[in-house]
N, C-alpha and C positions, 0 to 999 in steps of 0.2 A: 504494500500500500504506500502511495506517495505521501509526502508531507501534507499536501493539500487535502488528500483523502482523510488523513488522520485528523486534521483540523476540522473538516466538515463533519466527521463522525462525532467528535467531541461537542461541537456546536449543536448537532442534531440531538444527541443524547441529553445534553444539558437542557436544551429547549423543551424536549418532551417531558423531562422531569419537572421543569418549572411550570408546565401546564398541568400535568397529571397529578402530581403530589398534592397541590392545594385542592383540586377537585375531589380526590379521594378523602382527604382530611375533612372537607366540608360534609361529605357523605357520612363519615363516622361521627362528626360533630352533631349531625342530626340525630343519630342513634343516642349519643351521649346526652344531649339536652332533653330529649323526650323521655329517656329512661329516668333521668333525675326528676322530671316533672311528674311522672306517674308513680314514683316511689320504688323503682327497681334499682337494686344496688349495682353500681358500676365499680368493678374491681380495678380496672386499668384502662387508661387511654394512652395508646402507644403511637409515637411518631416513627414511621418506618416499621419494618417487620423484623421479628427476632432473627438472630440472637440479640439479646439486650446489650446495649452499650453503656447506658447510664440511667439512673433514676433522677429525673429532673425535679421532682417534688411530690408532695401528696397533701391531700386534705383529710377530712374526717373519715372518708371511705375509699377514695380513689387515688391510685398511684399513677403518676405521669412519667412515662419513660421515653427514652431515645433509643432506637434500635438500629442495627447495622445496615439493614437493607432499605435504602431510601426510595421505596416505591409506594408510598402512601401512608397508611396507618390502620389502626384497629381499635375496637372497643371490646373489652372483655367483661361480660355481665355475669353476675353471680348465678350459678345454676343453668347457664345457657347450654353448656356442653357436657355437664357432669351432674351427678346427683347432689342435691343440697337440701339441708333442713332449714336454711335461712328463710324466714317468712317473707323476706323481700327478694327472694330468688326469682329469676325470670320465669322458670317453669311453674312457680306457685302463683304468679300474677294472674289476674283476670284475663280472659282471652282478648278483650278489646285493648287492654294495656299492651299485651304482647304484639298485637298487630300494628298498633300505632307506632310502637318503637321500631318495628321492622320497616314500616313504610316511610319513616321519618328520613332515612338516608336518601331514598329515591326522591322524596319531596325536596330535599336540599339541593340535589343535582338539577332538578327541574327549575327551581328558583334561580340557581346560579346560571343556567342556560338562558333564562328569560332576561336576567340582569345583564349578562354579557352581550346578548343580542341588542338590548336596549342601548347600551353604551356605544356599540358599533353604529346603530341606526341614528342616534342623536349626534354623536361626535363626528361621524364620517359620512353617514347617509349614502352608502355606496350603491350606485345604479349601473346597470349595463346599458350604455348609451350608444346610439348609432353614429359613432365617431368614424370619420372617413380616413382611410389611408390610400393615397394615390401612388406614392413613390415605389412601394414594394409590390403593388398589384400588377402593373404592366409597364413596359417601356414605351407603349404607344402614346404619342403626344397628342393624338386627336380623339381621345375619349371625350364623351360629353362633359365629364367633370373638368378636365383640363381646359377644354375650349371655353367653358363658362367661367373659368378662373377660380374654381374651388381649390381649397388648400388642405394639406395634411393637417390633421388634428381638429378640423372643424366638425361640428356635430349637426346632423340633420334635425331640424325642429318640426317642420311640417312640409307637406307637398300639396299645393293648391288648397291650402287651408286645413288639410287633414293632418293632425299631429302624428308624429312617430312616438311610439311608447318607449319609455326608458324604465323597465321594471327594476325594483329593488333587488339587490343581490341576496337579501335575506329571505326572499320568497321561494327560492329554489325551484323556479318555474322552468318551462322548456326554453330551449335556445331561441331568443327573439330574432336572431339574424334572418331565418327564413321568412318571418313575417315582414321584416323591413324590406327584404328583396322583393317580396310579392307586392308590397305597396308601390314600389318603383315599377315593377313589371306591369301593373295595372294601367300605367300611363306610357308604355313603350311606344315609340314612334311619335310621341306628342311633345309639344312645348309646354313646360310646366313652370310654376313659380315655386322655387325652393326657398324656405327660410332656414338659414344656417347660423350657427353661433361659433365664435372663435373661443380659444381657451380662456379668455377673460369673461366670457358670457355675452359679449356684444353681438347683437344679431344684425343680419343683413338679408335682403331678398335678392335672389339671383334667378334669372331666366335660363332654363336649361332645356335643350332639345334631347330628350331621351331616345336612345336608339333601340332598334329591335335586335336582341342578342342573337349571335351566331356562334358556331363552334370556335371560330378564330377570335371573335370579339364577344366574350361572355359578359353578361351583366348589362342592365339598361343604362346605368350611370358610369360604369367602369371604375369602381372603387371596391375596396374591401371595407366591411363595416364591423363595428363592435369594439368597445373598450370600457373598462370599469372606471368611472369617474366618481369623485367624492366632493361633498360640500356639507357644511353643517346642516343638521336637520332640526326639527322642532320636537319637543318632548312628547306631545300628544300623539303625533304620527309615529314617533319612535316606539312608544308603548304598544301601539297596535301592531306594528311590524315585529316587535320582539315576541309577542304572544303568538302571532301567526307564524313567524319564523321557527319558533320552538316546536310548534305543532307539526309544521311541514317537515322539519328535520327528523322528528321522531317517526313520522309516517314513512319517510324515505328509508330510515334505518329498519323499520319493521318489514318493509318490502324487501330490503336487502337480506334480512334474516330468513325470510321465506325462500328467496332464491338460493340462499346458502344451504338450507336444509335439502332442497331438491338437488343441488350440486353434489352434496355429500352422498345422497342416496343413489344418484345415477352415475356420477363421474368423479369419484373421490380422488383420482389421480390427476385431475385437471385443476389448474389454479382457479380459486373462487373469484368470480367477477365482482368488483366493487368492494371487496373485503380486504383489509390489511391488518397485520399484526403489529407488535411494537416496533419492529425494524422498519416496516413500510411507513408507519406514522412518523417515526423519528426522521426518516429520510425526507418526508414531506415538510416537516417542521424546519429542517435544515435548509431546504430550498426556499421556503416562504420567508425565512429570516433574512434572506439576501434581496428580497423584492423592495421596490420603492415604498409600498404601503405595508411594510412588514408588521407594524404594530396592529393595524386594523385586521390584517389577515390572520395574525396569531390569536387575536381576541375572537375572531370568527371561528377559528379552529377549536379554541377552548370551549366556545359555546356548543359546537357540534359534538365534541367529545363528552361534555357534561350531559347533553341530551342522550348520547349513546350509553353512558354509564347508568343513567336513570332507567332507560328501557331494558338494557341487558340485565340489570339487577332485579327486575321483576319477573324474569323468566323462571318457570317452575323447576329449577335445578337445585337440588338440596343445598349445595354450598352457597347459593345466592339467596338474597332476601326473599325473592318470590318462592323459592323452594321451601324455605323455612316457614313462610307464610302458610303454604299449603299443609306442611307437616303439623303446624300448631292447630290448624282447623281439624285435621284428621284425628289428632290426638284427643281433642275435645269430643269429637263425634263418637270415637270408640272408647272414650273414658280412659285413656292411657296417661299415667302420671310419670313424672321424672324423665330422665334421659336414658332410654334403653339402648341395648347393643345394636338393634336394627337402625335406630336413628343415627347413632354414631357412624355405623358403616355407610349409611346413606350419604352423610356429609363427606366421608372420605372418598366414596365413589364419585360424588359430584365434583369434588376438588380435583380428583385425578382426571375426570372428563374434561374439565376446564383447562388443565395443564396440557393434556393431549391436544386439545383444539388449538391452543395458543402455539404449541410446537408445530402443528400441521400448517397453520396459516403462516407462521414465521418462515417455514421451509420455502413456501412459495414466494414470500417477500424477497428472500435471498436469490431464488431462481430467477425472479423477474428483475433483479438488479436493484431491489430496494435497499440492500446493504451498501453503504458508501465504499 
């Protein structure tokens, strides 16, 4: 590996940890706060995962620790994974208390996703705008755009009074470029009035004779379209975009999980489409960190990862909150008390399943070149 590769790997790994660790800690903080509120004893709140490096402090019931593996954190509840006679043990609590403690971590990640999307929408308000590129599209000097005097970096505002949409990046919609191209194609062979804006936002009206596209001369205008632009937003619109963006992100993640299950069932030796493990995500973080809008893009990635953590954690897998949620309900239905061997083995099997899945996805990350 070259020096540049080593530097990129370090930046990517550090960037991922700076995003992932706070999100995991927020998740565990949700469990911690809710357990305290409903009277369940919290034995330990750990930063990182064991082995333990240091005890940071303690209060009347909880020990706060620093652990060697810097990949998040954990909350250890009395009686959660072993028998306990403590009246404040997790297994002795009312079912509703157990369930609200389990769901609190997911709730914190959803709230974090909404807040991160809100910051992006308010501070940056990123939209995919129909910004024109002439220079890299063709060397032809007689395109309608060049003849009309249009410039690189100008954005299409309207055509004969009909506006071009500039959807928010937070809406995770379909690619708007085909829609913009069709708007231009609707006027092919005609003279139209285009309103365009330069990079400062100043608008002007230009008369353009749109051509009928051919194989040699594609496009009615003769430009490539599309660029992410930013400008400060307003808090009311940002709040709506944040909620909508979180819902859309979780919907996309749910769809991807469905595709993943089908992929595993039918073609387990084929790389899963749209799914990345830690290596692939770290690589993306490293690339994003070098972009002009790095802060905005990293916040956006953090929001998506937080939504991902929320959705994944409610899956009915024993090692996850969703699996524990189901187990707590089943135990009450069948009147099972304490922590039995079956439950312990279920947690171990669930954890092994997760580790195997992460290893499987990471293998394809490396095969696809996700490793720097």
